[in-house]
N, C-alpha and C positions, 0 to 999 in steps of 0.2 A: 688505449687511448687514455689511463691514467696517466702515465709516464710523460707521452705528449704534451697531456694539460698541464702537467706540473714543470716539463721543460719550458712551455709558452709563458707560465705565470713568474716563473724565475728570470725569463727574460724581460719580461713588461716591469717588474720590479726593478731590474739593473736600469733601465730605460727611464722610468718616472722619478726615480729615488734622487738623482741630483738636482731636478726641478723641483722636488718638495723641498729638499734640505736647502737650497738657496734662498727658497721664498720664505720657509719659516725662520732662518736666521736673519734673514732682513726684517721680518715682522718684528724683531726685539730690540731693532736700533731705531733711532729718531729719524732717520732717512723714510722709513716706510712702515710706521706701527700700525698692527694690526689688533683687535678687540680679541679677548678669550674666547667667546662665542665664535668670531670668523677663524680664530686657529682652529678650534676644534671642527668646523664645519669644512674647512679646506682640508685636514687631514683625514677625515672621513670619505671626502671625494677622491683625493689622492689614492687611496686602498682601494675604491670601486673604479678608480681609473687603470688600477694594475689588473684588477678582476676583468673590466671590460677588453684591454688591449690583449689580454691574454686567450680569452673567449672568441674574440674575432678573430684573431693571428690562425688559433685553429680552426675557425670555420672558414678561413681564407684557404688553408691548405688542403681541407676536405670537400669544400663547395667551389669558391668561385674561381679560383685558379684551374680545377679539374674543368669546370664547365666550358671557360674558355678556350683550354687546350683541346677538348673532346669537339669544340664547335669548329675551331681552325681546322684540327686534323681530320675531322668526318666530311666537313664541305669540302676540303681541298682535294681528299682522295676521291669524291664520288665524280670530281671533275666536272661539277656543276659551278662553274667560275662565276656566271651571273646570278648565280642563286648565292653563292658568296658574297659578292657584292650587295646585293640587295639585303640578305640578312645583316650585314655590318653596316649599312646605312641606316635601317630599322633600329637595330640596336643601339646605334649612336643617337639616334633623335628620342628614343623611347628613355634610355637611362638619363639622359640630360634633361629632359624634360621633367624626370620625376626627382631630380636634385632638390632637396629645399634650400641650397644657397641661390638657385638661380631665380626663386620666387623672390627671395629677399632681397636680389640684385634690382629685380623688377619693380618691387615695391618702393625702391630707395630713389629712383627716376621715373616713378609714375606720372609725376607732374609734367614731365616733358617729353616723355616716350610712351607709347601705348604698351602696357605693360604684356599684354598677349602676342603682340607684334615682336617684342622683345625675347620672349620665351620662343615663339616660332622660329625665329631668325636664328637664334643661338644654336637651338636644337637640330634645325638644319645644316646649321654648318659644322656642327660635331660630327653629325653624320655624314656630309658629304668628305669630311678633312679623315673620317675614319676609313670611308671608302678608297680615297686617294693611298692614306698609308697603307692599305692591304694590296691595291694596285701597285704602290713601289715595292713590294715583298714579291709580288707576282713575277714584274717586269725586271726586279732587281735594278731599281734604277738608283742613282746617288742620292743619300738622304741628305747631305749637303748642298747640294745644288738647289734641291726643293726647299730646304729650310732658308738658303739665301735669296729666293725667290719670294716667299712669303712674308720673311721679315721686311724685306724693301717695300714690299707692298703696304704692310703693316705701317711702317714710319712714314710713307708716302699722304696716307690719311690720316696720320696722326698729325703731319705739318698742314694739312689742308685744313684741320679742326682748330688748330694753332690759328691762322691766319685767319678763320672764321670767328675767331674769339671765344671759342669753346672748351679751352684749355683746362677747365674745371672738371672735363669729361675724361682727360687724359688718367690720370690714376685709376678711377673705376673702370675705364675700358682694359688697361693692362692687368687690374686685380681680377677680371671677368675670367679668364685662363684659367682660374682655380676652380672653377666650376665644372669643368670636367676630371679633375684629379681627385675626386671623392674615394673614401676609403673602400667603398663598393665596386667602383668601375675600374681603380686602377689594377687590382688584382685579374680581373676578367680580361681588361683591354692587354695587359701585358701577356697573358696565358694563351691569347688569341694570335697575337703577332707570334709567339714560340712554336705554338702548334703548326700555324702556317708555314713557316718559316724550316723547320724541321723535317714536313713532309715534303715540300718542295726540295730541300736538299741544297747542294750546291757547298762552294768554296767558302762564301762568305754567309752560310746560314746562322750563325751563330749571331755576326752583324746584322743580319736583316730582321734578327729577332724583336730588337728593340726600335725605339723612333716613333711607336705609335701615340704614346702619351705627346710626346714633342709636337707632332702634328695635330693632333687634337685639339692642344692646348690652343693653337692659333686661331681655331675656328670661331669660339665666343669672342676674343679679341678683336678680329674683324669686322663679326655682327655689330658689334656696339660701336664699334669707330665710324663704321659705315649709318648704322642708326643716328649716331651723335649728330652728324652732318646734316641730318633734317630736322634736328629738335630746335625747340625755340624755347626760352627761359633759364629761370636758374634752378639747379639743383639744390633741394633742402633737404638735410639728412637728421632726421629725429631722433633727438639723444634718446637711446633706450634706458630703462632701469637697471642700473648696474648693481642694485642692492641685493644682498644674498636673501632678503627676506620677500625680495620678487619670485623665489623659485621654491619656497616654502611652504606649508600651510596647505588650502585648499588647491593653490596656483601649482603646487607640485603635482597634484594629479593629473591635473589639466596639461600641464608640459610632458609629461610622461605620456598621456595618449597623443599628444600631437607628436612629440618624437617617435614613438612606436609608429605609427600610420607613417611619417615620413620613411623611415628605414623600410616598414613591410613593402611599401608602396614600390621603392626601387628595388627590393629581392624579389617579390612577385613578378613585376614586369620581366626581369630578367630570367626567374624560373619558369613563367609560363611560356617564353620564347623559345628558351630550351627544350621544353617538353614537346613543343612542336616540331621540332628539328627531330627529337628523338624517335618521335612517333614515325615521320617520313624519310628520315636520310640516318641519323645513327645509329639506332639499334643497339645501345649499349647494354650489358646486362644488369640483371636486378639488383644484384649487389653494389653495382656502381651507383647506381639511383640511392639505394638507402643510404650509403656514404654520405653522397651530396645531398640528401634530404636533412641527414644528422649535421652537416656541415652548415647548411642554412640556418637551422636553428641555433647552431652556435655562436653564429655572425650575427645575427638578430638580436638573440641577448647581449652579446658583448659589446656591439655597437650601440644599443640603445642605452647600457649601461655607460660607455663610455661617453657618450653625447650628453646625458641626464649629469655625469661628474663635472665636466667643464661648463658648463651651461651654470649650474648651482653653484661651484665650487672657483673654478679657475677664471672665469670671466668677470666676476666683481671683484677678484683680489688683483687680477690683472689690471683693471681700470683704476683700481685705488692707489696701488703702486704707480703707475704711471702720473697721476694726479699729484700724488705726494712728493714724489722725487724730483717733478719738473719745477717743483716752488723752491728748490734748493739748489745745488751747483748741478749745471745741464751737464756738464765735463764727467760727473759721476753717474748719470742717467744715461749718457753714451756708453760707458765702461759696461754698466748694468746690461744694456741691450746687446753688447757682444757677447757677454759671458752667457745670459738666460737663452741669446738664440743657440750657442753652441751645444746645450744639453734639452733644449725644448724639443729639437729634431729628434732627437733619440726616442722620444715617446710617441712619433707620429707613428700611427698603426700601419698604414701602406708602405713606409721606408722600408720596415724589416722584411717585407715581401717583395719588394724589390731588390734589395740586398742579397736576399735568398738566391731569387731567380738568376740575379748578374754571376753570382759565384757558380751555380750550376751550370749555368748555358757555358761560361768560359772556361769551365772544368778548372776552377780555381786560379785563372790566370788574374783575375780582378779579383781580390778577397774583400770579404764582407767587412773586417777592420779597415781596410782602405777605404772602402766606399764611406764608410761612416765618419773617418775622420776628414776626408774631403766634403761633405755634408756639413759636419759641425762648423767647419772654418767657415764654409761657403755662407750658412746662413748666420754665425754670429756676424761677420763682416756686414752682411745684408742690413741685419737690424740696427747696428751701429751706426751705417749710415744713413739708415731713415731717419733716426733720432738726428744727427747734424743736420740732416736736411731740414727738418722741423726746426731746430735752433736758428740755423742760417736764413731759411725761408726762401729757397730757391726751386726752380722747376725740376718734375721727375725725370725729366728728359735730360738732363745735365747729367743723370746717371745710365739711364737706358740707352741713349744713343752710341757713347764709348762703351759700354759695358758688352752689347751685341755686338759691336766692332770686332772687338776683342773675341769674344766667343765664335763668331763665325770666322775670323780670322785663324784662330788657332785649330780651327776644324781643317784647314789645309795642311798642315804640317803634323798632326798625330793621328795614330792610327783610327778607320773611320768607325770602329768598334765603340772607342771611347766618347766620340762625337754624339754616337746614338745614345748610348748610356747617360752621357752627361744633360742632354736635351730631355730626355726621360727624366732625369733625376729633378731638374728643375720644377717639374709640375709635380713630382710626389713630395717634395720638401714640402710646398705650400700647401699642406692639408688641415684638417679641423682643429687642430690643435692653435695652430698659428692664428686661426681666423677668430678662435675662441678664447685665446689668452695674449698673446702678442698685438692683435689688433687692437682690442680694448686697452691696452696699456699705453699702445700709442695716441686713441682717442682721448684718455686721460690726461696724458703729458699735454696733447694738443688744447683741450679745453683749459688747461692751467696756464698756457703759456701764450695761446694766442687766441681764446676765446671758441666757442660752439660753432659758430658761421666758417671758421677755417678746416674744419675738420675734412670735408671734401678735398680742400686742397693739400693738404699737410699729412693728415692719419692715413687715408687710403693711399694707396701706392706699394704699402709695405709687403703685400701678398707679391705682386710684380719683384720686387727686389728679391724676396725670399726664393722665386722662381729662376733668378738671373744669375746671381753669385755661383751657384753649384756649378752652371757651366764652364765657369773659368775653371773652379778648383779641380774638378774631374777632370777636366781635357788637361789639365797641370799634369795630372799624374801620367797620362798618356805623353806629354811633352817630354816628362823626366824619363820615361822609359826610351825613348826615341834617342835622348841626350845619351842614355847609359848605354843602348847599344853600339851609339856610333863611337863612344869613348874606348869600349872593350875591344871595337874592331881596329880602330887606330892603334892600341896597344899590341894589339897582336900582330898588325902589319910591322909594328917598329920592333919587336923581337924577331919575327923573321930577316928583317932586315939586318939586324944587329949581330945576327949569331955570328958566332966564331966559324970562319971557312975551315979551320981545320976539323971541325966535327963533321963536315960533309964528307960523305963516303962516296968516292966516284966507282961508277962499274964501268968496265971497259969490255 
């Protein structure tokens, strides 16, 4: 256990260090200076971020991933397919409703949409799409066809929204896909898919293991788009208090209790549902249950530590960097957005879980290093392009429509495994650090350049961009492998055809 924890902490340190160094160096320049107190708090928060990621990743290995895999394997082996679908639907609803990000989203548009209606719609949407994702694995339906249908549906509703004059809802709607990609849900849902696919077996079991996150992310987007069509009025985003003092003193304990309850709520719902299935269906040995309980404890402490660190230290620093850098040369802000995007994805807790599972399922055909490079480039490009959109002031659809057309077009030319991994990766990359550091940075830049009234139009939408660009970069890995195989095959044929006839032995 100690060795595993040390390995996770070392991995977390390697992930967080680039972000910390870049921000610290920047704080000593005129571009985005920080006070001595802010540097000290940021440094301490970076240290706790490392501890939080390390503990959480260990907990995910011991608890969330095994729970998902055991549920998937146990229900599939039992032959109770209806129970499997019902369990997936309920888990999708319960986990989503418990997500703190969903309550924040509902609060932001409460003046135009009933918050309870939104929470219920998104929860039911995720439950239905998780059930559809499991149905796809059972029936071995092509993922590309399903993605093509649902994304066409999304853009049809988006077009109706623009025609009705509700384009302000678009960035928020596409950002809402991130509510299903929390650090708790990703390991569980991915392991669930792996458990079901490997139990069913078949030639494409590795390929069928992925795609659940991709489909589940479509549920909230469709729900918010449909609800937005019935909404009336303007969205007002109340600018939060991004000062470091807001999370210190007496407020620290209030924040700790609130964060602890939010994390405990999600974990307890998952754990309670698991124990019901354990009693009636799974019947796992006691040793496994003890391991899972230890894992849940590690995950709880790690995630609370992580969220507290990003809220107290990273969120205020991100906002201040955006606010200050936007007052100078916008070109420097675009470059910084690209660089910080490349490194910030390294510190997302769920990314490491995804990369590890991808390498395991593909038996090393897709390596963790390849995945990380593709994700880093994708997220860096997405944030750089988002800053460019803020500077020039055009609609998010100018990115999303061609971006998804390229993504879906690539899916017809690359191995299906790469498509499934890519669409899952898009959801995983837009994790809590993106929303707690990159989004405040964009809000600060927007306040500086366009005023607080423009936040909904230009600051939001960055999560949607972070979720979209990895679809292209990871499928490009697949496209490269296809081209490489084609070139090798042509060279082999050419060598055979150009072989010297004298070297050919004829048998009579």
